All heavy atoms as an XYZ file, in Angstrom:
964
protein
N     301.104    112.729    318.301
C     299.958    112.667    319.188
C     298.969    113.768    318.839
O     297.809    113.503    318.883
C     300.436    112.802    320.618
C     301.010    111.565    321.224
S     299.710    110.372    321.327
C     300.192    109.509    322.742
N     299.516    114.971    318.634
C     298.633    116.109    318.386
C     297.841    115.899    317.080
O     296.661    116.221    317.044
C     299.501    117.387    318.280
C     298.666    118.623    318.053
C     299.526    119.862    318.297
N     298.943    121.043    317.755
C     297.906    121.675    318.173
N     297.248    121.212    319.164
N     297.513    122.791    317.612
N     298.441    115.255    316.056
C     297.708    115.036    314.794
C     296.592    114.036    314.945
O     295.541    114.135    314.330
C     298.683    114.594    313.699
O     299.244    113.343    314.054
N     296.776    113.038    315.848
C     295.666    112.046    316.100
C     294.487    112.741    316.800
O     293.380    112.528    316.487
C     296.221    110.855    316.908
C     297.186    110.072    316.076
C     295.099    109.995    317.397
C     297.890    108.961    316.806
N     294.808    113.591    317.764
C     293.769    114.322    318.473
C     292.974    115.258    317.531
O     291.776    115.329    317.593
C     294.384    115.139    319.622
O     293.421    115.930    320.259
N     293.678    115.919    316.659
C     293.041    116.795    315.658
C     292.130    116.004    314.742
O     291.055    116.387    314.443
C     294.117    117.564    314.878
C     293.621    118.569    313.850
C     292.783    119.648    314.542
C     294.775    119.159    313.118
N     292.606    114.845    314.285
C     291.862    113.937    313.393
C     290.610    113.451    314.114
O     289.547    113.414    313.529
C     292.709    112.756    312.967
C     292.060    111.782    312.047
C     291.685    112.462    310.721
C     292.979    110.614    311.745
N     290.726    113.113    315.385
C     289.572    112.607    316.142
C     288.499    113.647    316.282
O     287.325    113.346    316.290
C     290.005    112.131    317.534
N     288.888    114.950    316.357
C     287.929    116.006    316.412
C     287.326    116.381    315.072
O     286.179    116.775    314.959
C     288.579    117.264    317.030
C     288.630    117.180    318.567
C     289.063    118.484    319.127
N     290.385    118.253    319.670
C     291.314    119.114    319.830
N     291.095    120.359    319.475
N     292.494    118.816    320.338
N     288.129    116.262    314.013
C     287.686    116.629    312.682
C     286.806    115.598    312.029
O     285.984    115.896    311.180
C     288.870    116.919    311.794
N     286.951    114.340    312.389
C     286.213    113.260    311.757
C     284.693    113.415    311.846
O     283.999    113.321    310.845
C     286.638    111.922    312.265
C     286.185    110.682    311.519
C     286.593    110.763    310.069
C     286.737    109.420    312.150
N     284.142    113.751    313.031
C     282.701    113.927    313.101
C     282.221    115.100    312.269
O     281.181    115.083    311.651
C     282.430    114.182    314.570
C     283.594    113.569    315.309
C     284.761    113.715    314.375
N     283.029    116.144    312.168
C     282.649    117.288    311.311
C     282.672    116.886    309.826
O     281.818    117.323    309.064
C     283.583    118.461    311.555
C     283.496    119.088    312.953
C     284.557    120.140    313.119
C     282.128    119.679    313.156
N     283.582    116.043    309.452
C     283.654    115.620    308.044
C     282.465    114.738    307.703
O     281.999    114.711    306.593
C     284.938    114.843    307.830
N     281.947    113.959    308.664
C     280.842    113.053    308.454
C     279.476    113.830    308.443
O     278.483    113.324    307.955
C     280.789    111.984    309.497
N     279.443    115.013    309.024
C     278.196    115.735    309.171
C     277.449    115.957    307.829
O     276.245    115.742    307.741
C     278.436    117.099    309.831
N     278.089    116.314    306.726
C     277.386    116.489    305.442
C     276.697    115.178    305.034
O     275.616    115.268    304.417
C     278.437    116.937    304.477
C     279.515    117.525    305.274
C     279.489    116.749    306.591
N     277.257    114.059    305.281
C     276.640    112.800    304.897
C     275.399    112.534    305.771
O     274.395    112.040    305.249
C     277.636    111.634    305.082
C     278.842    111.659    304.152
C     279.793    110.518    304.560
C     278.455    111.517    302.709
N     275.487    112.893    307.016
C     274.350    112.633    307.927
C     273.203    113.580    307.679
O     272.058    113.309    308.014
C     274.822    112.693    309.363
C     275.861    111.680    309.807
C     276.335    111.953    311.187
C     275.278    110.260    309.681
N     273.505    114.798    307.117
C     272.474    115.793    306.965
C     271.822    115.733    305.551
O     270.983    116.567    305.241
C     273.067    117.177    307.131
C     273.600    117.442    308.541
C     274.297    118.772    308.635
C     272.478    117.339    309.582
N     272.120    114.719    304.766
C     271.516    114.555    303.420
C     270.020    114.252    303.592
O     269.638    113.529    304.508
C     272.199    113.438    302.649
C     273.628    113.757    302.249
C     273.707    114.899    301.265
O     272.907    114.967    300.357
N     274.650    115.767    301.470
N     269.182    114.724    302.695
C     267.800    114.386    302.757
C     267.574    112.883    302.457
O     268.422    112.257    301.809
C     267.129    115.240    301.660
C     268.229    115.631    300.768
C     269.493    115.608    301.587
N     266.508    112.332    303.003
C     266.209    110.929    302.783
C     266.038    110.618    301.311
O     265.544    111.392    300.534
C     264.932    110.578    303.540
O     264.558    109.290    303.221
N     266.513    109.404    300.900
C     266.359    108.996    299.552
C     264.974    108.503    299.187
O     264.607    108.332    298.047
C     267.402    107.875    299.248
N     264.160    108.205    300.213
C     262.778    107.719    299.962
C     261.910    108.874    299.403
O     262.050    110.014    299.807
C     262.201    107.179    301.204
N     261.059    108.541    298.516
C     260.110    109.514    297.960
C     258.717    109.134    298.404
O     258.423    107.980    298.765
C     260.164    109.488    296.424
C     261.547    109.850    295.903
N     262.047    111.137    295.903
C     262.539    109.048    295.418
C     263.256    111.128    295.389
N     263.578    109.888    295.126
N     257.765    110.086    298.311
C     256.414    109.864    298.786
C     255.788    108.702    297.974
O     254.951    107.961    298.494
C     255.600    111.108    298.601
N     256.141    108.543    296.701
C     255.517    107.480    295.885
C     256.012    106.051    296.249
O     255.544    105.079    295.751
C     255.732    107.739    294.389
C     257.206    107.744    294.010
O     258.073    107.866    294.896
O     257.461    107.656    292.797
N     256.977    105.952    297.194
C     257.469    104.661    297.632
C     256.807    104.210    298.909
O     257.059    103.174    299.389
C     258.997    104.713    297.816
C     259.748    104.926    296.533
C     261.250    105.059    296.753
O     261.703    104.993    297.904
O     261.959    105.188    295.751
N     255.913    105.058    299.451
C     255.240    104.632    300.687
C     254.109    103.671    300.384
O     253.548    103.633    299.306
C     254.695    105.871    301.405
O     253.753    106.518    300.597
N     253.799    102.810    301.388
C     252.757    101.847    301.288
C     251.916    101.860    302.550
O     252.393    102.141    303.638
C     253.336    100.404    301.117
C     254.077    100.225    299.816
C     254.591     98.784    299.700
O     254.336     97.958    300.598
O     255.197     98.493    298.643
N     250.655    101.445    302.395
C     249.755    101.279    303.516
C     249.160     99.867    303.426
O     248.580     99.542    302.405
C     248.642    102.341    303.484
C     247.643    102.171    304.607
C     247.988    102.465    305.890
C     246.337    101.751    304.371
C     247.080    102.342    306.927
C     245.435    101.626    305.346
C     245.785    101.925    306.669
N     249.404     99.030    304.406
C     248.979     97.659    304.380
C     247.747     97.444    305.244
O     247.685     97.921    306.403
C     250.027     96.730    304.865
C     251.287     96.665    304.019
C     251.746     97.600    303.169
C     252.226     95.601    304.018
N     252.940     97.167    302.615
C     253.248     95.930    303.080
C     252.343     94.375    304.670
C     254.348     95.121    302.839
C     253.407     93.576    304.399
C     254.417     93.926    303.487
N     246.797     96.739    304.718
C     245.611     96.327    305.511
C     245.594     94.807    305.419
O     245.688     94.204    304.395
C     244.312     96.889    304.852
C     244.371     98.394    304.746
C     243.108     96.399    305.613
C     243.294     98.984    303.866
N     245.516     94.203    306.654
C     245.482     92.745    306.683
C     244.384     92.238    307.570
O     244.135     92.735    308.629
C     246.838     92.194    307.240
C     246.875     90.676    307.329
C     248.184     90.069    307.850
O     249.090     90.863    308.160
O     248.279     88.895    307.969
N     243.696     91.205    307.081
C     242.702     90.509    307.851
C     243.164     89.030    307.928
O     243.353     88.414    306.851
C     241.337     90.652    307.180
C     240.161     89.901    307.825
C     239.887     90.407    309.238
C     238.926     89.997    306.977
N     243.311     88.516    309.112
C     243.793     87.147    309.227
C     243.069     86.446    310.358
O     242.587     87.053    311.310
C     245.302     87.142    309.512
N     242.995     85.152    310.236
C     242.458     84.285    311.279
C     243.339     83.084    311.424
O     243.857     82.577    310.427
C     240.988     83.880    311.020
O     240.521     83.189    312.148
C     240.848     83.068    309.754
N     243.585     82.701    312.660
C     244.446     81.559    312.911
C     243.827     80.703    314.024
O     243.326     81.228    314.993
C     245.848     82.018    313.374
C     246.828     80.927    313.612
C     248.194     81.479    313.991
C     249.177     80.336    314.219
N     250.494     80.849    314.556
N     243.911     79.372    313.808
C     243.349     78.493    314.817
C     243.923     77.081    314.659
O     244.497     76.742    313.637
N     243.768     76.280    315.717
C     244.232     74.893    315.655
C     243.243     74.030    314.847
O     242.011     74.156    315.071
C     244.371     74.342    317.056
C     245.533     74.998    317.851
O     246.427     75.516    317.155
O     245.497     74.971    319.065
N     243.755     73.242    313.971
C     242.932     72.302    313.203
C     243.151     70.855    313.704
O     242.409     70.008    313.314
C     243.185     72.425    311.715
C     244.679     72.200    311.370
C     242.713     73.767    311.192
C     244.957     72.085    309.896
N     244.177     70.678    314.541
C     244.482     69.372    315.154
C     245.474     69.699    316.270
O     246.043     70.778    316.286
C     245.083     68.408    314.133
N     245.650     68.748    317.213
C     246.636     69.051    318.257
C     248.040     69.338    317.682
O     248.544     68.523    316.888
C     246.610     67.744    319.111
C     245.294     67.148    318.837
C     244.980     67.525    317.434
N     248.576     70.488    318.001
C     249.917     70.866    317.542
C     249.988     71.329    316.109
O     251.058     71.516    315.538
N     248.818     71.514    315.465
C     248.739     71.975    314.058
C     247.867     73.161    313.952
O     246.685     73.085    314.370
C     248.263     70.828    313.175
O     249.091     69.659    313.328
C     248.360     71.237    311.699
N     248.368     74.221    313.371
C     247.589     75.471    313.239
C     247.433     75.822    311.778
O     248.339     75.632    310.966
C     248.297     76.631    313.971
N     246.271     76.458    311.460
C     245.995     76.949    310.112
C     245.801     78.466    310.226
O     245.083     78.945    311.090
C     244.741     76.313    309.556
C     244.177     76.920    308.265
C     245.120     76.664    307.080
C     242.773     76.359    307.956
N     246.436     79.202    309.349
C     246.244     80.643    309.252
C     245.823     81.022    307.854
O     246.393     80.593    306.869
C     247.538     81.405    309.620
C     247.424     82.915    309.513
C     248.712     83.612    309.839
C     248.591     85.136    309.671
N     249.901     85.761    309.860
N     244.761     81.813    307.740
C     244.250     82.292    306.465
C     244.285     83.843    306.529
O     243.882     84.415    307.540
C     242.825     81.809    306.184
C     242.783     80.273    306.156
C     242.270     82.421    304.894
C     241.399     79.685    306.044
N     244.851     84.437    305.447
C     244.945     85.858    305.456
C     244.554     86.505    304.116
O     244.720     85.875    303.084
C     246.380     86.267    305.845
C     247.453     85.744    304.922
C     248.850     85.978    305.407
O     249.024     86.615    306.441
O     249.774     85.505    304.794
N     244.085     87.726    304.227
C     243.787     88.547    303.062
C     244.418     89.900    303.316
O     244.257     90.462    304.387
C     242.270     88.718    302.883
C     241.914     89.601    301.718
C     241.559     87.400    302.775
N     245.185     90.408    302.341
C     245.885     91.674    302.526
C     245.658     92.556    301.329
O     245.420     92.096    300.216
C     247.406     91.442    302.602
C     247.872     90.699    303.805
C     249.416     90.494    303.791
O     250.129     91.504    303.527
O     249.841     89.379    304.032
N     245.731     93.849    301.570
C     245.769     94.855    300.516
C     246.936     95.771    300.799
O     247.085     96.303    301.909
C     244.487     95.644    300.457
C     244.472     96.703    299.355
C     243.217     97.554    299.369
O     242.400     97.476    300.245
N     243.065     98.315    298.316
N     247.774     95.944    299.810
C     248.898     96.925    299.904
C     248.530     98.108    299.029
O     248.515     98.023    297.798
C     250.197     96.314    299.427
C     250.697     95.238    300.354
C     252.014     94.702    299.894
N     252.409     93.577    300.702
C     253.363     92.737    300.392
N     254.105     92.919    299.329
N     253.681     91.735    301.209
N     248.264     99.217    299.654
C     247.936    100.450    298.929
C     249.206    101.236    298.701
O     249.924    101.504    299.609
C     246.914    101.257    299.728
C     245.645    100.422    299.997
C     244.591    101.226    300.498
N     244.122    102.034    299.357
C     242.971    102.671    299.328
N     242.196    102.666    300.334
N     242.694    103.373    298.264
N     249.476    101.546    297.441
C     250.701    102.241    297.059
C     250.506    102.985    295.775
O     249.440    102.890    295.166
C     251.826    101.193    296.904
C     251.474    100.110    295.894
C     252.522     99.001    295.893
C     252.078     97.936    294.948
N     253.017     96.839    294.890
N     251.502    103.759    295.385
C     251.471    104.441    294.081
C     251.413    103.347    293.005
O     252.052    102.320    293.083
C     252.685    105.309    293.874
N     250.611    103.569    291.977
C     250.425    102.491    291.000
C     249.283    101.615    291.460
O     248.543    101.919    292.366
N     249.145    100.482    290.769
C     248.015     99.617    291.163
C     248.198     99.019    292.563
O     249.307     98.682    292.964
C     248.038     98.541    290.102
C     249.401     98.534    289.524
C     249.905     99.917    289.701
N     247.114     98.899    293.320
C     247.199     98.225    294.634
C     247.496     96.751    294.446
O     247.207     96.185    293.375
C     245.874     98.399    295.349
C     245.601     99.791    295.871
O     246.558    100.626    295.750
O     244.477    100.100    296.244
N     248.061     96.118    295.479
C     248.326     94.679    295.458
C     247.400     93.980    296.412
O     247.216     94.443    297.535
C     249.773     94.465    295.811
C     250.178     93.003    295.840
C     251.660     92.795    296.083
O     252.380     93.773    296.335
O     252.095     91.653    296.041
N     246.827     92.896    295.960
C     245.941     92.066    296.817
C     246.603     90.707    296.990
O     247.123     90.121    296.002
C     244.546     91.914    296.161
C     243.836     93.267    296.001
C     244.000     94.003    294.848
C     243.080     93.742    297.026
C     243.402     95.215    294.694
C     242.468     94.972    296.923
C     242.624     95.691    295.744
O     242.026     96.933    295.606
N     246.535     90.219    298.223
C     247.204     88.945    298.587
C     246.232     88.085    299.323
O     245.593     88.512    300.308
C     248.451     89.199    299.446
C     249.423     90.165    298.769
C     249.129     87.882    299.822
C     250.470     90.697    299.700
N     246.122     86.830    298.889
C     245.297     85.826    299.566
C     246.215     84.672    299.905
O     246.968     84.238    299.052
C     244.171     85.322    298.643
C     243.333     86.486    298.087
C     243.631     86.994    296.840
C     242.321     86.980    298.827
C     242.868     88.053    296.346
C     241.547     88.063    298.340
C     241.842     88.568    297.101
N     246.209     84.201    301.172
C     247.139     83.133    301.500
C     246.618     82.252    302.624
O     245.698     82.580    303.340
N     247.271     81.082    302.698
C     246.968     80.093    303.772
C     248.282     79.421    304.121
O     249.113     79.151    303.244
C     245.921     79.116    303.360
N     248.443     79.138    305.439
C     249.653     78.419    305.865
C     249.264     77.426    306.983
O     248.350     77.718    307.783
C     250.725     79.371    306.368
C     250.284     80.203    307.542
C     252.017     78.619    306.758
N     249.896     76.269    306.985
C     249.716     75.247    308.031
C     251.050     75.124    308.757
O     252.099     74.930    308.089
C     249.254     73.935    307.448
C     249.237     72.835    308.558
C     247.874     74.053    306.816
N     251.069     75.246    310.075
C     252.278     75.078    310.903
C     252.040     73.884    311.812
O     250.990     73.765    312.462
C     252.592     76.341    311.658
C     253.283     77.414    310.823
O     254.242     77.082    310.095
O     252.847     78.533    310.863
N     253.118     73.107    312.013
C     253.075     71.919    312.904
C     254.152     72.075    313.930
O     255.316     72.322    313.594
C     253.267     70.678    312.058
C     253.359     69.418    312.842
C     252.015     68.828    313.062
N     252.157     67.552    313.758
C     251.362     67.160    314.691
N     250.355     67.859    315.049
N     251.589     66.004    315.247
N     253.818     71.896    315.225
C     254.795     71.896    316.296
C     255.623     70.608    316.220
O     255.046     69.519    316.128
C     254.105     71.928    317.665
C     253.312     73.225    317.893
O     253.663     74.231    317.285
O     252.355     73.208    318.716
N     256.969     70.754    316.183
C     257.809     69.572    316.138
C     258.719     69.435    317.389
O     259.230     68.408    317.632
C     258.688     69.573    314.865
C     257.819     69.418    313.646
C     259.539     70.823    314.734
N     258.835     70.516    318.109
C     259.624     70.498    319.362
C     259.179     71.730    320.149
O     258.491     72.599    319.626
C     261.155     70.542    319.057
N     259.718     71.846    321.339
C     259.349     72.998    322.179
C     259.783     74.296    321.525
O     260.960     74.564    321.308
C     260.050     72.917    323.558
C     259.691     74.012    324.498
C     258.248     74.000    324.962
O     257.688     72.864    325.069
O     257.687     75.058    325.200
N     258.824     75.151    321.044
C     259.076     76.410    320.414
C     259.491     76.317    318.969
O     259.773     77.299    318.311
N     259.477     75.119    318.347
C     259.920     74.923    316.965
C     258.713     74.411    316.123
O     258.022     73.508    316.509
C     261.054     73.925    316.853
C     261.454     73.744    315.348
C     262.248     74.377    317.645
N     258.455     75.097    315.011
C     257.438     74.677    314.066
C     257.976     74.555    312.638
O     258.956     75.201    312.304
C     256.249     75.745    314.021
O     256.771     76.980    313.547
C     255.574     75.916    315.369
N     257.391     73.708    311.886
C     257.644     73.613    310.453
C     256.301     73.756    309.787
O     255.250     73.385    310.291
C     258.365     72.327    310.023
C     257.526     71.063    310.395
C     259.721     72.236    310.607
C     258.033     69.803    309.759
N     256.297     74.309    308.584
C     255.048     74.465    307.889
C     255.236     74.815    306.434
O     256.306     74.925    305.912
N     254.110     75.092    305.800
C     254.123     75.475    304.406
C     252.801     76.092    304.047
O     251.784     75.900    304.761
N     252.801     76.843    303.000
C     251.564     77.498    302.556
C     251.689     77.986    301.144
O     252.632     77.689    300.414
N     250.762     78.828    300.803
C     250.733     79.412    299.472
C     250.091     80.789    299.551
O     249.183     81.006    300.374
C     249.950     78.513    298.462
C     248.516     78.374    298.820
C     250.161     79.009    297.034
N     250.596     81.770    298.776
C     250.009     83.062    298.650
C     249.767     83.340    297.178
O     250.596     82.958    296.336
C     250.949     84.142    299.176
C     251.140     84.165    300.674
C     252.047     85.254    301.151
O     252.837     85.821    300.332
O     252.010     85.518    302.345
N     248.671     84.004    296.865
C     248.398     84.473    295.518
C     248.395     85.971    295.554
O     247.630     86.580    296.335
C     247.018     83.909    294.995
C     246.737     84.443    293.630
C     247.025     82.388    295.017
N     249.287     86.580    294.772
C     249.416     88.056    294.697
C     248.794     88.534    293.379
O     249.082     87.950    292.307
C     250.865     88.458    294.751
C     251.532     88.148    296.032
N     252.060     89.123    296.822
C     251.739     86.984    296.693
C     252.601     88.556    297.903
N     252.416     87.267    297.846
N     248.018     89.590    293.460
C     247.455     90.216    292.213
C     247.776     91.687    292.312
O     247.359     92.377    293.223
C     245.992     89.966    292.086
C     245.432     90.569    290.829
O     245.506     89.889    289.777
O     244.981     91.730    290.888
N     248.435     92.205    291.284
C     248.746     93.582    291.193
C     248.303     94.095    289.847
O     248.965     93.865    288.816
C     250.280     93.891    291.369
O     250.725     93.236    292.564
C     250.614     95.346    291.441
N     247.210     94.766    289.814
C     246.687     95.327    288.550
C     246.480     94.299    287.472
O     246.759     94.556    286.296
N     246.039     93.091    287.813
C     245.831     92.045    286.872
C     247.017     91.127    286.633
O     246.938     90.095    286.009
N     248.202     91.471    287.163
C     249.406     90.634    287.068
C     249.369     89.684    288.267
O     249.301     90.150    289.425
C     250.649     91.521    287.093
C     251.923     90.694    287.042
C     252.423     90.263    285.850
C     252.634     90.437    288.240
C     253.606     89.493    285.810
C     253.781     89.699    288.193
C     254.281     89.220    286.964
N     249.323     88.398    288.029
C     249.173     87.417    289.086
C     250.478     86.649    289.339
O     251.153     86.313    288.377
C     248.084     86.424    288.741
O     246.882     87.156    288.488
C     247.860     85.397    289.840
N     250.719     86.398    290.599
C     251.898     85.649    291.023
C     251.475     84.650    292.111
O     250.735     85.017    293.022
C     252.982     86.609    291.584
C     254.165     85.941    292.068
C     255.160     86.916    292.703
O     254.957     88.145    292.658
O     256.166     86.440    293.266
N     251.930     83.408    291.979
C     251.615     82.399    292.948
C     252.932     82.077    293.685
O     253.973     81.821    293.018
C     251.023     81.091    292.308
C     250.760     80.028    293.349
C     249.731     81.471    291.547
N     252.877     82.022    295.026
C     254.066     81.821    295.845
C     253.880     80.664    296.860
O     253.464     80.911    297.989
C     254.439     83.074    296.621
C     254.775     84.259    295.783
C     255.175     85.386    296.681
N     255.404     86.625    295.929
C     255.795     87.766    296.454
N     255.957     87.853    297.804
N     255.952     88.827    295.716
N     254.118     79.422    296.523
C     254.154     78.369    297.510
C     255.430     78.509    298.337
O     256.431     79.006    297.846
C     254.150     77.084    296.711
C     254.427     77.439    295.330
C     254.291     78.896    295.204
N     255.391     78.136    299.613
C     256.573     78.288    300.432
C     256.624     77.259    301.550
O     255.631     76.661    301.917
C     256.681     79.714    301.037
C     255.463     80.113    301.834
C     255.432     79.821    303.223
C     254.422     80.796    301.298
C     254.361     80.180    303.990
C     253.337     81.196    302.054
C     253.310     80.888    303.425
O     252.238     81.248    304.173
N     257.839     77.074    302.098
C     258.086     76.201    303.242
C     258.770     77.084    304.277
O     259.568     77.941    303.954
C     258.950     75.028    302.886
C     258.438     74.167    301.725
C     258.628     74.786    300.396
O     259.723     75.313    300.054
N     257.623     74.796    299.534
N     258.495     76.816    305.576
C     259.097     77.648    306.609
C     259.390     76.916    307.878
O     258.772     75.844    308.121
C     258.211     78.861    306.921
C     256.865     78.523    307.510
C     255.971     79.742    307.623
O     256.129     80.728    306.887
N     255.036     79.706    308.580
N     260.343     77.407    308.621
C     260.708     76.877    309.966
C     260.657     78.058    310.899
O     261.183     79.160    310.595
C     262.150     76.284    309.953
C     262.478     75.817    311.348
C     262.225     75.120    308.991
N     260.015     77.859    312.052
C     259.909     78.935    313.043
C     260.436     78.509    314.401
O     260.399     77.323    314.737
N     260.888     79.499    315.156
C     261.307     79.269    316.512
C     260.865     80.418    317.351
O     260.990     81.573    316.977
C     262.848     79.189    316.586
C     263.363     79.067    318.002
C     263.247     77.883    318.694
C     263.929     80.159    318.645
C     263.669     77.795    320.016
C     264.393     80.083    319.944
C     264.232     78.881    320.645
O     264.677     78.780    321.938
N     260.285     80.124    318.533
C     259.891     81.176    319.442
C     260.150     80.776    320.880
O     260.014     79.640    321.244
C     258.411     81.555    319.248
O     257.598     80.424    319.475
N     260.553     81.790    321.655
C     260.784     81.620    323.064
C     260.543     82.985    323.730
O     261.117     83.982    323.270
C     262.187     81.076    323.392
O     262.334     80.934    324.792
C     263.273     81.942    322.868
N     259.729     83.043    324.696
C     259.438     84.311    325.367
C     258.921     85.313    324.345
O     258.045     85.055    323.610
N     259.556     86.501    324.294
C     259.134     87.553    323.348
C     259.809     87.447    322.038
O     259.504     88.176    321.107
C     259.301     88.983    323.944
C     260.800     89.261    324.202
C     258.492     89.167    325.211
C     261.103     90.688    324.521
N     260.773     86.548    321.889
C     261.531     86.376    320.643
C     260.844     85.366    319.745
O     260.504     84.247    320.163
C     262.981     85.892    320.974
C     263.866     85.664    319.766
C     264.164     86.952    319.018
C     265.152     85.000    320.209
N     260.665     85.746    318.486
C     260.040     84.842    317.488
C     260.818     85.024    316.187
O     260.909     86.134    315.689
C     258.574     85.183    317.319
O     257.989     84.344    316.377
N     261.316     83.924    315.663
C     262.118     83.948    314.429
C     261.484     82.992    313.386
O     260.905     81.997    313.720
C     263.541     83.484    314.667
C     264.280     84.224    315.763
C     265.593     83.481    316.077
C     264.591     85.625    315.332
N     261.589     83.356    312.141
C     261.075     82.465    311.036
C     262.014     82.616    309.834
O     262.465     83.710    309.516
C     259.676     82.942    310.664
C     259.079     82.053    309.559
C     257.776     82.603    309.058
N     258.065     83.817    308.301
C     257.160     84.694    307.973
N     255.909     84.580    308.399
N     257.465     85.758    307.274
N     262.257     81.502    309.167
C     262.933     81.539    307.882
C     262.063     80.817    306.875
O     261.347     79.861    307.216
C     264.352     80.917    307.969
O     265.035     81.114    306.711
C     264.271     79.467    308.289
N     262.040     81.304    305.639
C     261.149     80.821    304.628
C     261.867     80.689    303.279
O     262.629     81.519    302.896
C     259.973     81.804    304.519
C     258.969     81.434    303.485
C     257.892     82.527    303.311
N     256.952     82.453    304.415
C     255.867     83.217    304.503
N     255.630     84.152    303.592
N     255.037     83.095    305.522
N     261.515     79.606    302.593
C     261.957     79.460    301.181
C     260.683     79.520    300.339
O     259.732     78.834    300.597
C     262.650     78.066    300.961
C     263.933     77.978    301.773
C     262.955     77.859    299.470
C     264.642     76.664    301.719
N     260.785     80.399    299.352
C     259.587     80.705    298.556
C     259.842     80.439    297.083
O     260.853     80.803    296.559
C     259.321     82.195    298.770
C     257.906     82.639    298.657
C     257.786     84.102    299.065
O     258.155     84.957    298.213
O     257.324     84.392    300.174
N     258.926     79.768    296.457
C     258.960     79.624    294.992
C     257.975     80.629    294.390
O     256.909     80.789    294.926
C     258.544     78.204    294.541
C     259.394     77.096    295.090
C     259.084     76.697    296.564
O     257.937     76.729    296.942
O     260.068     76.392    297.261
N     258.383     81.275    293.312
C     257.545     82.326    292.734
C     257.228     82.018    291.275
O     258.117     81.871    290.475
C     258.224     83.681    292.874
C     258.494     84.019    294.391
C     259.268     85.270    294.549
N     258.425     86.440    294.200
C     258.780     87.697    294.403
N     259.976     87.947    294.943
N     258.001     88.685    294.092
N     255.932     81.941    290.977
C     255.455     81.666    289.620
C     254.733     82.907    289.129
O     253.734     83.345    289.704
C     254.497     80.453    289.594
C     255.146     79.174    290.043
C     255.127     78.845    291.398
C     255.680     78.375    289.131
C     255.705     77.629    291.804
C     256.276     77.141    289.523
C     256.281     76.796    290.863
N     255.267     83.531    288.056
C     254.701     84.790    287.533
C     253.911     84.514    286.244
O     254.176     83.565    285.507
C     255.904     85.746    287.130
C     256.785     86.163    288.224
C     257.917     85.451    288.519
C     256.494     87.279    288.962
C     258.771     85.865    289.519
C     257.347     87.716    290.001
C     258.450     86.980    290.265
O     259.332     87.344    291.256
N     252.980     85.406    285.981
C     252.295     85.373    284.675
C     253.331     85.545    283.560
O     254.263     86.359    283.680
C     251.306     86.561    284.594
C     249.987     86.267    285.265
O     249.695     85.124    285.581
O     249.198     87.207    285.422
N     253.204     84.790    282.520
C     254.075     84.862    281.321
C     255.526     84.590    281.594
O     256.392     84.913    280.780
C     253.938     86.243    280.644
C     252.535     86.517    280.240
O     251.830     85.571    279.836
O     252.089     87.700    280.291
N     255.877     83.997    282.737
C     257.286     83.617    283.042
C     257.557     82.248    282.477
O     256.695     81.356    282.529
C     257.588     83.682    284.523
N     258.771     82.012    281.950
C     259.086     80.748    281.387
C     259.602     79.727    282.439
O     259.750     78.581    282.170
C     260.094     80.887    280.287
C     261.433     81.540    280.722
O     261.433     82.093    281.802
O     262.363     81.515    279.926
N     259.884     80.251    283.674
C     260.319     79.330    284.745
C     260.032     79.957    286.071
O     259.753     81.156    286.212
C     261.792     78.956    284.554
C     262.725     80.152    284.756
C     264.156     79.725    284.437
N     265.045     80.821    284.617
C     265.833     80.967    285.679
N     265.861     80.062    286.634
N     266.611     82.019    285.805
N     260.151     79.093    287.123
C     259.913     79.518    288.475
C     261.117     80.312    289.007
O     262.229     80.070    288.588
C     259.714     78.297    289.358
C     259.649     78.547    290.819
S     260.052     77.102    291.823
C     261.775     76.808    291.499
N     260.874     81.258    289.917
C     261.947     81.934    290.638
C     261.970     81.454    292.029
O     260.951     81.055    292.634
C     261.705     83.441    290.569
N     263.140     81.364    292.644
C     263.280     80.901    294.039
C     263.846     82.009    294.890
O     264.809     82.674    294.528
C     264.245     79.694    294.069
C     264.428     79.050    295.447
C     263.140     78.519    295.990
C     265.509     77.990    295.370
């Protein structure tokens, strides 16, 4: 019994060096995102969102242009699809995608499948 009590007290002390380690993130890994978006209904139960983003980071900034259409299929459930074009220092990537969303109250969930087409790539990535 005494050894279990001693172990229970020593365990937090043993973990302290791990918790006191400096963060692994470096300043050059930080990003600042600017997004301009507009969303509106284009038909009953169907919404269109258009967005323009800039990701400022170390190295070349990334610019993103995208559009998505979502359709209501049930109470709180949407299905949709869209495309984004990413440009990072002249390297272009096109990302068409399909998504399903669910929202109720303050909870909103989305899952997305994305296809990725890169400059000079021999095939698509999923």
